[in-house]
Backbone as a printed PyTorch tensor [residue, N CA C, xyz], in Angstrom:
tensor([[[-27.7400,  31.1350,  30.9240],
         [-28.8550,  30.6290,  30.1560],
         [-28.3390,  29.5800,  29.1740]],

        [[-29.0230,  28.4520,  29.0740],
         [-28.6170,  27.3380,  28.2250],
         [-28.8860,  27.6570,  26.7600]],

        [[-27.9420,  27.2560,  25.9260],
         [-28.0560,  27.5060,  24.4870],
         [-29.0760,  26.5710,  23.8290]],

        [[-29.2200,  25.3440,  24.3560],
         [-30.1520,  24.3630,  23.8210],
         [-31.1770,  23.9910,  24.8770]],

        [[-32.4290,  23.7600,  24.4350],
         [-33.4220,  23.2590,  25.3830],
         [-33.2870,  21.7430,  25.4690]],

        [[-34.0440,  21.1090,  26.3380],
         [-33.9070,  19.6700,  26.5760],
         [-34.1940,  18.8330,  25.3280]],

        [[-35.1930,  19.2080,  24.5330],
         [-35.5090,  18.4650,  23.3100],
         [-34.3580,  18.5530,  22.3070]],

        [[-33.7540,  19.7000,  22.1740],
         [-32.6350,  19.8650,  21.2500],
         [-31.4180,  19.0630,  21.7190]],

        [[-31.1740,  19.0200,  23.0140],
         [-30.0660,  18.2310,  23.5460],
         [-30.2840,  16.7430,  23.2790]],

        [[-31.5160,  16.2840,  23.4400],
         [-31.8350,  14.8790,  23.1810],
         [-31.6140,  14.5550,  21.7070]],

        [[-32.0910,  15.4190,  20.8100],
         [-31.9060,  15.1940,  19.3690],
         [-30.4230,  15.2250,  18.9950]],

        [[-29.6690,  16.1400,  19.5650],
         [-28.2450,  16.2350,  19.2970],
         [-27.5250,  14.9690,  19.7640]],

        [[-27.8540,  14.4830,  20.9430],
         [-27.2530,  13.2580,  21.4710],
         [-27.5900,  12.0630,  20.5850]],

        [[-28.8570,  11.9530,  20.1640],
         [-29.2530,  10.8570,  19.2800],
         [-28.5370,  10.9460,  17.9300]],

        [[-28.3610,  12.1480,  17.4120],
         [-27.6460,  12.3420,  16.1440],
         [-26.2010,  11.9040,  16.2460]],

        [[-25.5590,  12.2710,  17.3430],
         [-24.1650,  11.8670,  17.5440],
         [-24.0620,  10.3490,  17.6710]],

        [[-24.9490,   9.7270,  18.4310],
         [-24.9400,   8.2690,  18.5800],
         [-25.2090,   7.5730,  17.2400]],

        [[-26.1180,   8.1130,  16.4450],
         [-26.4060,   7.5490,  15.1340],
         [-25.1750,   7.6530,  14.2270]],

        [[-24.4810,   8.7800,  14.2640],
         [-23.2640,   8.9570,  13.4740],
         [-22.1870,   7.9580,  13.8680]],

        [[-21.9970,   7.7460,  15.1540],
         [-21.0070,   6.7740,  15.6380],
         [-21.4000,   5.3690,  15.1870]],

        [[-22.6740,   5.0530,  15.2640],
         [-23.1650,   3.7450,  14.8380],
         [-22.9060,   3.5350,  13.3440]],

        [[-23.1890,   4.5370,  12.5250],
         [-22.9680,   4.4390,  11.0750],
         [-21.4740,   4.2520,  10.7810]],

        [[-20.5970,   4.9830,  11.4650],
         [-19.1580,   4.8120,  11.2810],
         [-18.7130,   3.4020,  11.6640]],

        [[-19.2470,   2.8870,  12.7460],
         [-18.9050,   1.5370,  13.1780],
         [-19.3360,   0.5060,  12.1430]],

        [[-20.5590,   0.5990,  11.6530],
         [-21.0680,  -0.3460,  10.6550],
         [-20.2530,  -0.2510,   9.3690]],

        [[-19.9160,   0.9600,   8.9320],
         [-19.1140,   1.1390,   7.7130],
         [-17.7320,   0.5180,   7.8790]],

        [[-17.1000,   0.7650,   9.0080],
         [-15.7840,   0.1850,   9.2670],
         [-15.8390,  -1.3290,   9.3150]],

        [[-16.8520,  -1.8710,   9.9530],
         [-16.9940,  -3.3300,  10.0200],
         [-17.2020,  -3.9090,   8.6220]],

        [[-18.0250,  -3.2520,   7.8070],
         [-18.2670,  -3.7100,   6.4400],
         [-16.9710,  -3.7130,   5.6350]],

        [[-16.1800,  -2.6520,   5.7320],
         [-14.9130,  -2.5930,   5.0060],
         [-13.9630,  -3.6700,   5.5060]],

        [[-13.9210,  -3.8870,   6.8170],
         [-13.0230,  -4.8920,   7.3900],
         [-13.3890,  -6.2910,   6.9120]],

        [[-14.6750,  -6.6180,   6.9010],
         [-15.0850,  -7.9660,   6.5310],
         [-15.0570,  -8.1980,   5.0310]],

        [[-15.2390,  -7.1610,   4.2130],
         [-15.2870,  -7.3460,   2.7720],
         [-13.9610,  -7.0880,   2.0780]],

        [[-13.0630,  -6.3760,   2.7000],
         [-11.7690,  -6.0800,   2.0950],
         [-10.6620,  -6.3820,   3.0830]],

        [[-10.3840,  -7.6690,   3.2600],
         [ -9.3220,  -8.0740,   4.1620],
         [ -7.9960,  -7.8970,   3.4430]],

        [[ -7.1080,  -7.1740,   4.0420],
         [ -5.8070,  -6.9060,   3.4370],
         [ -4.7800,  -7.8170,   4.0820]],

        [[ -4.1180,  -8.5900,   3.2560],
         [ -3.0920,  -9.4970,   3.7500],
         [ -1.7360,  -8.8250,   3.6530]],

        [[ -0.8770,  -9.0990,   4.6060],
         [  0.4640,  -8.5200,   4.6080],
         [  1.4870,  -9.6170,   4.3450]],

        [[  2.5870,  -9.2670,   3.7690],
         [  3.6480, -10.2180,   3.5080],
         [  4.9760,  -9.6280,   3.9600]],

        [[  5.9490, -10.4860,   4.1360],
         [  7.2940, -10.0440,   4.4550],
         [  8.0170,  -9.8100,   3.1360]],

        [[  8.1990,  -8.5660,   2.7490],
         [  8.7790,  -8.2370,   1.4460],
         [ 10.2240,  -8.7110,   1.3070]],

        [[ 10.9490,  -8.8550,   2.4060],
         [ 12.3460,  -9.2980,   2.3260],
         [ 12.4440, -10.7230,   1.8030]],

        [[ 11.4260, -11.5310,   2.0210],
         [ 11.4440, -12.9190,   1.5960],
         [ 10.9310, -13.1040,   0.1760]],

        [[ 10.4390, -12.0570,  -0.4360],
         [  9.7790, -12.1880,  -1.7240],
         [ 10.4760, -11.3410,  -2.7810]],

        [[ 11.0250, -11.9890,  -3.8030],
         [ 11.6520, -11.2820,  -4.9150],
         [ 11.0400, -11.8100,  -6.2020]],

        [[ 10.1210, -11.0430,  -6.7780],
         [  9.4270, -11.4720,  -7.9870],
         [ 10.3720, -11.6200,  -9.1830]],

        [[ 11.5680, -11.0360,  -9.1020],
         [ 12.5700, -11.2220, -10.1620],
         [ 13.1800, -12.6300, -10.1090]],

        [[ 13.0900, -13.2860,  -8.9500],
         [ 13.7030, -14.5920,  -8.7600],
         [ 12.7050, -15.7500,  -8.8140]],

        [[ 11.5160, -15.5430,  -8.2640],
         [ 10.5610, -16.6440,  -8.1350],
         [  9.1680, -16.1130,  -7.8410]],

        [[  8.2020, -17.0070,  -7.9040],
         [  6.8310, -16.6700,  -7.5150],
         [  6.7970, -16.4100,  -6.0170]],

        [[  5.8800, -15.5830,  -5.5760],
         [  5.7730, -15.2430,  -4.1600],
         [  4.4280, -15.7120,  -3.6270]],

        [[  4.4640, -16.4020,  -2.5050],
         [  3.2550, -16.9450,  -1.8960],
         [  2.9850, -16.2410,  -0.5760]],

        [[  1.7390, -15.8570,  -0.3910],
         [  1.3020, -15.2320,   0.8510],
         [  0.1980, -16.0950,   1.4460]],

        [[  0.3890, -16.5230,   2.6880],
         [ -0.6300, -17.2980,   3.3900],
         [ -1.6900, -16.3540,   3.9300]],

        [[ -2.9290, -16.6930,   3.6920],
         [ -4.0620, -15.9190,   4.1910],
         [ -4.6360, -16.6830,   5.3790]],

        [[ -4.6360, -16.0420,   6.5150],
         [ -5.0880, -16.6940,   7.7440],
         [ -6.4860, -17.2960,   7.5680]],

        [[ -6.6060, -18.5620,   7.8360],
         [ -7.8650, -19.3100,   7.7640],
         [ -8.5100, -19.2950,   6.3880]],

        [[ -7.7540, -18.9740,   5.3370],
         [ -8.3350, -18.9000,   3.9960],
         [ -7.5840, -19.7500,   2.9860]],

        [[ -6.2780, -19.9270,   3.1320],
         [ -5.4660, -20.6170,   2.1410],
         [ -4.2640, -19.7710,   1.8030]],

        [[ -3.9190, -19.7000,   0.5070],
         [ -2.7710, -18.8990,   0.1020],
         [ -2.9720, -18.3460,  -1.3050]],

        [[ -2.2090, -17.2720,  -1.6020],
         [ -2.2120, -16.6380,  -2.9130],
         [ -0.7630, -16.6060,  -3.3900]],

        [[ -0.5010, -17.2020,  -4.5560],
         [  0.8320, -17.1880,  -5.1540],
         [  0.7750, -16.3230,  -6.4030]],

        [[  1.7180, -15.3660,  -6.5000],
         [  1.7540, -14.4300,  -7.6140],
         [  3.1000, -14.5250,  -8.3080]],

        [[  3.0810, -14.5290,  -9.6460],
         [  4.3440, -14.5380, -10.3890],
         [  4.2130, -13.7070, -11.6540]],

        [[  5.3650, -13.2150, -12.1210],
         [  5.4590, -12.4310, -13.3450],
         [  6.5440, -13.0610, -14.2110]],

        [[  6.2760, -13.2410, -15.5010],
         [  7.3030, -13.6650, -16.4510],
         [  7.2370, -12.7570, -17.6730]],

        [[  8.3750, -12.4260, -18.2320],
         [  9.7190, -12.8520, -17.8720],
         [ 10.1530, -12.2650, -16.5310]],

        [[ 11.0460, -12.9620, -15.8710],
         [ 11.4880, -12.5780, -14.5220],
         [ 12.2060, -11.2370, -14.4760]],

        [[ 12.7830, -10.8020, -15.5810],
         [ 13.4710,  -9.4970, -15.5980],
         [ 12.4780,  -8.3420, -15.4370]],

        [[ 11.2040,  -8.5800, -15.6960],
         [ 10.1180,  -7.5980, -15.6060],
         [ 10.4640,  -6.3200, -16.3800]],

        [[ 10.5780,  -6.4310, -17.6930],
         [ 10.8940,  -5.2440, -18.5000],
         [  9.6830,  -4.3340, -18.6810]],

        [[  9.9570,  -3.0840, -18.9850],
         [  8.9020,  -2.1150, -19.2830],
         [  8.5330,  -2.2140, -20.7630]],

        [[  7.3230,  -1.8690, -21.0770],
         [  6.7940,  -1.7910, -22.4360],
         [  6.8780,  -3.0990, -23.2190]],

        [[  6.9130,  -4.2200, -22.5190],
         [  6.8900,  -5.5500, -23.1370],
         [  5.8080,  -6.3480, -22.4050]],

        [[  4.9470,  -7.0580, -23.1360],
         [  3.8870,  -7.8220, -22.4610],
         [  4.4520,  -8.8120, -21.4390]],

        [[  3.8650,  -8.7820, -20.2660],
         [  4.2460,  -9.6630, -19.1610],
         [  3.0950, -10.6210, -18.8840]],

        [[  3.4250, -11.8560, -18.5580],
         [  2.4030, -12.8020, -18.1310],
         [  2.3530, -12.7830, -16.6070]],

        [[  1.1690, -12.5320, -16.0670],
         [  0.9910, -12.5570, -14.6150],
         [  0.1080, -13.7570, -14.2780]],

        [[  0.5480, -14.5200, -13.2920],
         [ -0.1730, -15.7090, -12.8610],
         [ -0.5060, -15.6080, -11.3860]],

        [[ -1.7070, -16.0290, -11.0420],
         [ -2.1390, -16.1110,  -9.6500],
         [ -2.6560, -17.5190,  -9.4280]],

        [[ -2.0620, -18.2130,  -8.4720],
         [ -2.5030, -19.5500,  -8.0930],
         [ -3.0310, -19.4890,  -6.6680]],

        [[ -4.1790, -20.0860,  -6.4730],
         [ -4.8630, -20.0220,  -5.1860],
         [ -4.9380, -21.4030,  -4.5520]],

        [[ -4.8500, -21.4350,  -3.2460],
         [ -5.0370, -22.6600,  -2.4780],
         [ -6.0890, -22.3860,  -1.4070]],

        [[ -7.0610, -23.2650,  -1.3050],
         [ -8.0280, -23.1720,  -0.2200],
         [ -9.1310, -22.1510,  -0.4180]],

        [[ -9.3050, -21.6320,  -1.6120],
         [-10.3920, -20.6750,  -1.8580],
         [-10.8750, -20.8110,  -3.2910]],

        [[-12.1500, -20.5690,  -3.4930],
         [-12.7430, -20.6360,  -4.8250],
         [-13.3100, -19.2580,  -5.1690]],

        [[-12.5470, -18.4720,  -5.9190],
         [-12.9540, -17.0920,  -6.1650],
         [-14.0020, -16.9640,  -7.2660]],

        [[-14.6840, -15.8340,  -7.2280],
         [-15.5740, -15.4610,  -8.3200],
         [-14.7670, -14.7710,  -9.4070]],

        [[-13.7220, -14.0390,  -9.0000],
         [-12.8410, -13.3650,  -9.9580],
         [-11.5210, -13.0190,  -9.2840]],

        [[-10.5090, -12.7440, -10.1320],
         [ -9.2010, -12.3130,  -9.6480],
         [ -8.7850, -11.1120, -10.5010]],

        [[ -8.3440, -10.0490,  -9.8360],
         [ -7.9820,  -8.7980, -10.5010],
         [ -6.5870,  -8.3840, -10.0250]],

        [[ -5.7610,  -7.8870, -10.9510],
         [ -4.4220,  -7.4060, -10.6080],
         [ -4.3070,  -5.9470, -11.0080]],

        [[ -3.8010,  -5.1320, -10.0830],
         [ -3.5130,  -3.7300, -10.3790],
         [ -2.0710,  -3.4540,  -9.9810]],

        [[ -1.3110,  -2.8310, -10.9030],
         [  0.0790,  -2.4550, -10.6420],
         [  0.1600,  -0.9410, -10.6770]],

        [[  0.7360,  -0.3790,  -9.6200],
         [  0.7670,   1.0630,  -9.4430],
         [  2.1920,   1.5190,  -9.1760]],

        [[  2.6700,   2.4890,  -9.9610],
         [  3.9880,   3.0740,  -9.7320],
         [  3.9100,   3.8910,  -8.4470]],

        [[  4.7830,   3.5970,  -7.4850],
         [  4.7210,   4.2300,  -6.1690],
         [  4.8950,   5.7430,  -6.2470]],

        [[  5.7750,   6.2100,  -7.1240],
         [  6.0830,   7.6400,  -7.1810],
         [  5.1990,   8.4120,  -8.1500]],

        [[  4.5690,   7.7140,  -9.0810],
         [  3.7090,   8.3740, -10.0680],
         [  2.3910,   7.6010, -10.1330]],

        [[  1.4330,   7.9250,  -9.2720],
         [  0.1890,   7.1480,  -9.2020],
         [ -0.5940,   7.0930, -10.5120]],

        [[ -0.3930,   8.0660, -11.3990],
         [ -1.1010,   8.0180, -12.6800],
         [ -0.4920,   6.9890, -13.6160]],

        [[  0.6550,   6.4650, -13.2680],
         [  1.3530,   5.4500, -14.0660],
         [  0.9720,   4.0840, -13.4930]],

        [[ -0.0940,   3.4940, -14.0210],
         [ -0.5810,   2.2270, -13.4900],
         [ -1.2410,   1.3970, -14.5900]],

        [[ -1.4210,   0.1170, -14.3280],
         [ -2.1270,  -0.8030, -15.2150],
         [ -2.9760,  -1.7400, -14.3610]],

        [[ -4.0350,  -2.2600, -14.9520],
         [ -4.9150,  -3.1880, -14.2460],
         [ -5.4510,  -4.2140, -15.2350]],

        [[ -5.7500,  -5.3910, -14.7240],
         [ -6.2280,  -6.4670, -15.5880],
         [ -7.0790,  -7.4480, -14.7740]],

        [[ -8.2290,  -7.8390, -15.3380],
         [ -8.9960,  -8.9510, -14.7990],
         [ -8.3830, -10.2200, -15.3660]],

        [[ -7.9880, -11.1420, -14.5070],
         [ -7.3230, -12.3550, -14.9630],
         [ -8.3590, -13.3960, -15.3950]],

        [[ -7.9470, -14.2370, -16.3350],
         [ -8.8110, -15.2960, -16.8580],
         [ -8.4910, -16.6050, -16.1560]],

        [[ -9.5300, -17.3700, -15.8380],
         [ -9.3430, -18.6590, -15.1710],
         [ -8.6870, -19.6390, -16.1250]],

        [[ -7.6090, -20.2800, -15.6650],
         [ -6.9380, -21.3440, -16.4060],
         [ -7.3870, -22.7000, -15.8780]],

        [[ -7.7490, -22.7210, -14.6150],
         [ -8.3100, -23.9000, -13.9620],
         [ -9.0920, -23.3660, -12.7610]],

        [[ -9.5380, -24.2460, -11.9080],
         [-10.3390, -23.8250, -10.7530],
         [ -9.5690, -22.9050,  -9.8070]],

        [[ -8.2320, -23.0850,  -9.7470],
         [ -7.4200, -22.3220,  -8.8110],
         [ -6.3090, -21.5100,  -9.4580]],

        [[ -6.2700, -21.4650, -10.7870],
         [ -5.1850, -20.7790, -11.4800],
         [ -5.7440, -19.7180, -12.4320]],

        [[ -5.1650, -18.5040, -12.3620],
         [ -5.6210, -17.3730, -13.1740],
         [ -4.4310, -16.7310, -13.8690]],

        [[ -4.6710, -16.2150, -15.0960],
         [ -3.5800, -15.6490, -15.8890],
         [ -4.0750, -14.4290, -16.6620]],

        [[ -3.1340, -13.4970, -16.8740],
         [ -3.4210, -12.3170, -17.6870],
         [ -2.1350, -11.7690, -18.2740]],

        [[ -2.2940, -10.8390, -19.2180],
         [ -1.1520, -10.1830, -19.8550],
         [ -1.2190,  -8.7010, -19.5040]],

        [[ -0.1050,  -8.1760, -18.9940],
         [ -0.0070,  -6.7610, -18.6070],
         [  1.2720,  -6.1920, -19.2070]],

        [[  1.1900,  -4.9820, -19.7140],
         [  2.3710,  -4.2760, -20.2030],
         [  2.5900,  -3.0610, -19.3160]],

        [[  3.7420,  -3.0100, -18.6580],
         [  4.0540,  -1.8700, -17.8010],
         [  4.4420,  -0.6710, -18.6680]],

        [[  3.8650,   0.4850, -18.3800],
         [  4.2080,   1.6690, -19.1660],
         [  5.5820,   2.2170, -18.7700]],

        [[  6.1580,   2.9680, -19.6700],
         [  7.4050,   3.6650, -19.3720],
         [  7.0410,   4.9660, -18.6800]],

        [[  7.4390,   5.0950, -17.4520],
         [  7.1370,   6.2960, -16.6750],
         [  8.3720,   7.1870, -16.6520]],

        [[  8.2170,   8.4810, -16.3300],
         [  9.3260,   9.4100, -16.4920],
         [ 10.4950,   9.2920, -15.5250]],

        [[ 10.4910,   8.3830, -14.5860],
         [ 11.6440,   8.2570, -13.6970],
         [ 12.4580,   7.0240, -14.0750]],

        [[ 13.7750,   7.0260, -13.8660],
         [ 14.6120,   5.9050, -14.2970],
         [ 14.3930,   4.6220, -13.4970]],

        [[ 14.1100,   4.7200, -12.2230],
         [ 13.8310,   3.5490, -11.4010],
         [ 12.3560,   3.5500, -11.0650]],

        [[ 11.7310,   2.4130, -11.2440],
         [ 10.2930,   2.3060, -11.0220],
         [ 10.0260,   1.3430,  -9.8710]],

        [[  9.4270,   1.8560,  -8.8210],
         [  8.9960,   1.0190,  -7.6990],
         [  7.5060,   0.7800,  -7.8770]],

        [[  7.1370,  -0.4780,  -7.9210],
         [  5.7570,  -0.8470,  -8.2010],
         [  5.1160,  -1.5470,  -7.0170]],

        [[  3.8590,  -1.2210,  -6.7660],
         [  3.0160,  -1.9680,  -5.8390],
         [  2.0340,  -2.7540,  -6.6860]],

        [[  1.8460,  -4.0070,  -6.3340],
         [  0.8780,  -4.8610,  -7.0170],
         [ -0.1960,  -5.2150,  -5.9990]],

        [[ -1.4410,  -5.0510,  -6.4060],
         [ -2.5630,  -5.4570,  -5.5640],
         [ -3.3210,  -6.5610,  -6.2830]],

        [[ -3.2950,  -7.7560,  -5.7200],
         [ -4.0710,  -8.8710,  -6.2490],
         [ -5.3530,  -8.9250,  -5.4320]],

        [[ -6.4720,  -8.7140,  -6.1010],
         [ -7.7770,  -8.7430,  -5.4350],
         [ -8.4720, -10.0460,  -5.7980]],

        [[ -8.7590, -10.8480,  -4.7920],
         [ -9.4660, -12.1080,  -4.9680],
         [-10.8840, -11.8860,  -4.4540]],

        [[-11.8580, -11.9860,  -5.3580],
         [-13.2590, -11.7920,  -4.9860],
         [-13.8690, -13.1390,  -4.6480]],

        [[-14.2850, -13.2700,  -3.3980],
         [-14.9050, -14.4870,  -2.8870],
         [-16.3680, -14.1970,  -2.5540]],

        [[-17.2040, -15.2060,  -2.4340],
         [-18.5870, -14.9610,  -2.0190],
         [-18.6740, -14.2600,  -0.6610]],

        [[-17.6870, -14.4930,   0.2050],
         [-17.6990, -13.8900,   1.5410],
         [-17.0630, -12.5060,   1.5810]],

        [[-16.5410, -12.0130,   0.4520],
         [-15.8950, -10.6910,   0.4190],
         [-14.6070, -10.7450,  -0.3720]],

        [[-13.8740,  -9.6410,  -0.3690],
         [-12.6300,  -9.5440,  -1.1290],
         [-11.4160,  -9.6870,  -0.2300]],

        [[-10.3710, -10.2940,  -0.7860],
         [ -9.0720, -10.3490,  -0.1300],
         [ -8.1090,  -9.6130,  -1.0470]],

        [[ -7.3630,  -8.6680,  -0.5020],
         [ -6.4030,  -7.8990,  -1.2790],
         [ -5.0080,  -8.2300,  -0.7680]],

        [[ -4.1560,  -8.7170,  -1.6790],
         [ -2.8090,  -9.1230,  -1.3020],
         [ -1.8130,  -8.2140,  -2.0190]],

        [[ -0.9810,  -7.4650,  -1.2760],
         [ -0.0010,  -6.5830,  -1.9160],
         [  1.3340,  -7.2960,  -2.1750]],

        [[  1.9690,  -6.9160,  -3.2620],
         [  3.3170,  -7.3640,  -3.6040],
         [  4.1060,  -6.1290,  -4.0210]],

        [[  5.4130,  -6.2740,  -4.1570],
         [  6.2690,  -5.1290,  -4.4910],
         [  7.4180,  -5.5930,  -5.3650]],

        [[  7.7700,  -4.7670,  -6.3520],
         [  8.9780,  -5.0430,  -7.1430],
         [  9.4970,  -3.7330,  -7.7210]],

        [[ 10.7220,  -3.7740,  -8.2330],
         [ 11.3720,  -2.5970,  -8.8160],
         [ 11.7990,  -2.9290, -10.2340]],

        [[ 11.6730,  -1.9590, -11.1280],
         [ 12.1690,  -2.1090, -12.4960],
         [ 13.0630,  -0.9130, -12.8180]],

        [[ 13.8950,  -1.1050, -13.8040],
         [ 14.7810,  -0.0450, -14.2670],
         [ 14.3380,   0.3930, -15.6530]],

        [[ 14.1920,   1.7200, -15.8290],
         [ 13.8640,   2.2530, -17.1350],
         [ 15.1240,   2.4210, -17.9570]],

        [[ 14.9750,   2.9390, -19.1640],
         [ 16.1790,   3.1640, -19.9840],
         [ 17.1070,   4.1510, -19.3200]],

        [[ 18.3980,   3.9710, -19.5090],
         [ 19.3660,   4.8830, -18.8890],
         [ 19.2280,   6.2620, -19.5030]],

        [[ 19.4930,   7.2530, -18.7180],
         [ 19.3660,   8.6400, -19.1620],
         [ 20.7480,   9.2360, -19.3260]],

        [[ 21.3910,   8.8980, -20.4000],
         [ 22.7460,   9.4130, -20.6510],
         [ 22.6720,  10.8020, -21.2580]],

        [[ 23.6220,  11.6260, -20.8680],
         [ 23.7300,  12.9580, -21.4640],
         [ 24.6210,  12.8640, -22.6870]],

        [[ 24.1520,  13.4200, -23.7820],
         [ 24.9350,  13.3730, -25.0250],
         [ 25.7650,  14.6140, -25.1750]]])
């Protein structure tokens, strides 16, 4: 004896198809509005120079931090220069890889049509070496582009007295 009658099977099939459709639309929306750009981290050292990431069919995003030593607990100037895109806003978030609660974020101020700047102070987190992920979010009329960067800082030495 069948557990479901024909009407229930039809409704169940339609529900499953509707769920798949909603997942597809949600995924497409995330893909088109939050394009994540990848970079070759071996070629980029924020301690040495600004790092530029080419965005396919969009232009490029250049990110830099000064002072180049990237000290903790001292105000840092972060600059984002854009080529080939006119953003509505630019946002930077820095996240400690090992301690996600140790993070900072800043909306950058326009210096010109393609140049943005802000001041960020990295907190002192409880580990001696700090690996940081930086997410530069460029908000465009067509959606957001998120460009990741990476750098490492050293905290104060932990000498035993």
